C-alpha positions as CSV (number, residue, x, y, z in Angstrom):
1,V,-10.3,1.0,2.8
2,I,-7.3,-1.3,4.5
3,I,-7.6,-0.7,8.2
4,L,-4.6,-2.1,9.6
5,D,-3.4,-3.1,13.3
6,P,-0.3,-0.6,14.7
7,K,1.5,-3.7,15.1
8,E,1.6,-4.1,11.7
9,L,3.2,-0.8,11.0
10,S,5.8,-1.0,13.9
11,D,6.8,-4.6,11.9
12,Y,7.7,-2.7,8.9
13,Y,9.4,-0.1,11.0
14,K,11.6,-2.8,12.6
15,K,12.5,-4.2,9.5
16,Q,13.8,-1.2,7.9
17,R,17.5,-0.6,7.7
18,K,19.0,2.3,9.5
19,N,21.9,3.0,7.4
20,E,19.2,3.9,4.6
21,A,17.0,6.3,7.2
22,S,20.3,7.8,8.3
23,V,21.1,8.5,4.7
24,L,17.7,10.3,4.0
25,A,17.2,12.1,7.4
26,R,21.2,13.7,6.1
27,E,19.3,15.0,2.8
28,W,16.5,16.5,4.7
29,V,18.4,18.1,7.2
30,K,20.6,19.3,4.1
31,A,17.8,20.4,2.0
32,A,16.2,22.4,5.1
33,Q,16.9,26.6,6.0
34,S,17.4,25.0,9.8
35,V,16.7,22.5,12.1
36,V,14.9,24.3,15.4
37,E,14.3,21.8,17.7
38,P,14.4,17.9,16.9
39,T,17.6,16.4,17.3
40,Q,19.5,14.0,14.5
41,N,18.2,10.7,16.4
42,E,14.4,11.9,16.0
43,I,14.8,12.7,12.8
44,I,16.7,9.1,11.6
45,K,13.2,7.9,13.5
46,S,11.2,9.9,11.7
47,A,13.3,8.9,8.2
48,T,12.7,5.2,9.6
49,L,9.3,5.3,9.6
50,Y,8.8,6.7,6.1
51,L,10.5,4.0,4.6
52,A,7.9,1.9,7.0
53,M,5.3,3.8,5.3
54,K,6.6,3.7,1.7
55,S,7.1,-0.2,1.9
56,L,3.8,-0.9,3.4
57,L,2.0,1.1,0.8
58,K,4.3,-0.4,-2.1
59,D,2.8,-3.7,-0.4
60,K,-0.5,-3.0,-0.2
61,D,-1.0,-1.5,-3.7
62,A,-2.1,2.0,-2.1
63,K,-1.8,5.2,-2.8
64,A,-2.5,6.8,0.6
65,I,-2.1,6.5,4.2
66,T,-3.6,7.8,7.4
67,I,-2.6,6.8,11.0
68,D,-4.0,7.8,14.1
69,C,-0.9,9.4,15.0
70,L,-1.3,11.4,18.5
71,A,-3.1,8.6,20.2
72,L,-0.6,5.8,19.0
73,F,2.2,8.0,19.9
74,Y,1.3,8.5,23.2
75,A,0.6,5.0,23.9
76,H,3.9,4.5,22.7
77,K,3.0,2.2,19.7
78,L,4.5,4.6,17.1
79,P,8.2,5.4,17.3
80,A,8.5,8.2,16.0
81,Y,5.5,11.3,14.7
82,P,5.1,10.6,10.8
83,C,4.9,14.4,9.8
84,L,8.3,14.0,8.0
85,G,7.0,10.7,6.6
86,F,4.0,12.3,5.3
87,W,5.6,15.4,3.8
88,H,8.0,13.2,2.0
89,L,5.6,10.9,0.7
90,N,2.7,13.8,-0.7
91,N,5.6,15.4,-2.1
92,E,6.3,12.1,-4.2
93,G,2.7,11.8,-5.2
94,F,1.1,10.0,-2.3
95,I,-1.2,10.8,0.1
96,G,0.0,11.0,3.6
97,G,-2.4,12.2,6.3
98,C,-2.6,13.1,9.9
99,Q,-4.8,11.6,12.9
100,A,-6.7,8.7,11.0
101,D,-8.6,11.8,8.8
102,L,-10.2,9.5,6.6
103,E,-12.2,12.4,5.5
104,S,-9.1,14.7,4.5
105,V,-7.2,12.2,2.9
106,I,-10.7,11.2,0.2
107,T,-10.4,14.8,-0.3
108,Q,-6.5,15.5,-1.2
109,L,-7.2,12.0,-3.1
110,V,-9.8,13.8,-5.2
111,G,-7.7,17.2,-5.2
112,Q,-4.4,15.6,-6.2
113,S,-6.6,13.6,-9.3
114,L,-7.9,16.8,-10.8
115,T,-4.6,19.0,-10.2
116,K,-1.5,17.1,-10.1
117,R,-0.7,18.8,-7.0
118,P,-0.9,17.7,-3.3
119,G,-3.0,18.9,-0.6
120,F,-2.3,19.4,3.0
121,I,-4.5,18.9,5.9
122,S,-5.0,22.1,7.9
123,D,-6.8,24.0,10.9
124,P,-7.8,27.0,9.5
125,A,-7.8,30.3,11.5
126,F,-9.1,33.5,10.4
127,D,-7.0,36.8,11.7
128,A,-9.2,39.5,10.8
129,S,-7.0,42.5,11.5
130,N,-5.3,41.8,8.2
131,S,-7.9,40.1,6.3
132,N,-5.6,36.5,6.2
133,I,-6.3,33.0,7.1
134,I,-3.6,30.8,8.7
135,Y,-3.4,27.3,7.6
136,A,-1.8,25.4,10.1
137,H,-0.8,21.8,10.9
138,C,2.3,19.4,11.7
139,V,2.8,18.9,8.2
140,A,2.6,20.0,4.4
141,P,3.9,19.1,1.1
142,T,6.8,21.7,-0.2
143,K,6.5,20.3,-3.6
144,V,3.3,22.7,-3.8
145,F,3.2,22.9,-7.3
146,G,3.1,19.3,-8.5
147,K,5.9,16.5,-7.5
148,E,8.2,17.8,-10.9
149,K,8.1,21.5,-9.8
150,P,10.9,23.2,-7.6
151,A,10.4,23.0,-3.6
152,V,9.6,25.7,-1.2
153,P,11.9,26.4,1.7
154,Y,11.3,24.3,4.9
155,R,12.3,23.8,8.4
156,I,12.6,21.3,10.3
157,R,10.5,21.8,13.9
158,S,9.4,19.8,16.8
159,H,5.6,18.6,16.9
160,A,3.7,22.3,18.0
161,E,1.6,20.6,20.5
162,D,3.7,18.7,22.6
163,R,7.1,19.8,21.5
164,K,7.8,16.5,20.5
165,G,9.4,14.5,17.6
166,A,10.1,15.8,14.3
167,A,7.8,18.1,11.9
168,L,7.7,20.3,9.2
169,E,7.2,24.0,9.0
170,A,6.7,24.8,5.0
171,I,7.5,27.8,3.8
172,M,4.8,28.9,1.2
173,P,4.4,31.2,-1.3
174,S,2.7,34.2,-0.3
175,G,-0.1,35.7,-3.2
176,E,-1.1,32.6,-4.8
177,S,-4.3,31.5,-5.0
178,L,-5.7,28.5,-3.3
179,T,-8.6,26.5,-2.8
180,T,-9.7,25.1,0.5
181,V,-12.3,22.0,0.0
182,K,-13.4,19.1,2.0
183,I,-15.4,16.3,1.4
184,N,-17.8,14.9,3.9
185,V,-18.0,11.4,3.1
């Protein structure tokens, strides 16, 4: 585990080529079912942050990253929410985890090693009226069956808690088995 100063991620962000981020953002928008709230600029900032995280992971020879995103975003030390970047990293076989939740990232690393499929952090809610569990958070992979398999549809949304930035709504397939687990370190 390497703990970094947020300034290091900010420095990586500043080094990214905006034209590369713009191209990536357009690809994300084109593949989405829809873009509901975020502006193109917010999506480009998210793509830039993704490129910064990917570069940081490469330089540190790491497989996973988690960021104290809410605190850093509200303190204006993070230029965008990392949600779209985490989504893209998870689809590529890396781990991007929210809210500096190291236990969930460790759980994802173990789960992905065992299943070759990405996991995601969620806040489960039980809907007793129809015996369902709703798994929700600001990011989920769309390559739920593995990085070589087709992606499920998605919408680009704002972050649900504050209606800022850009996040992802993955349209998960219904009727599939899943495993819920969290390792307590």
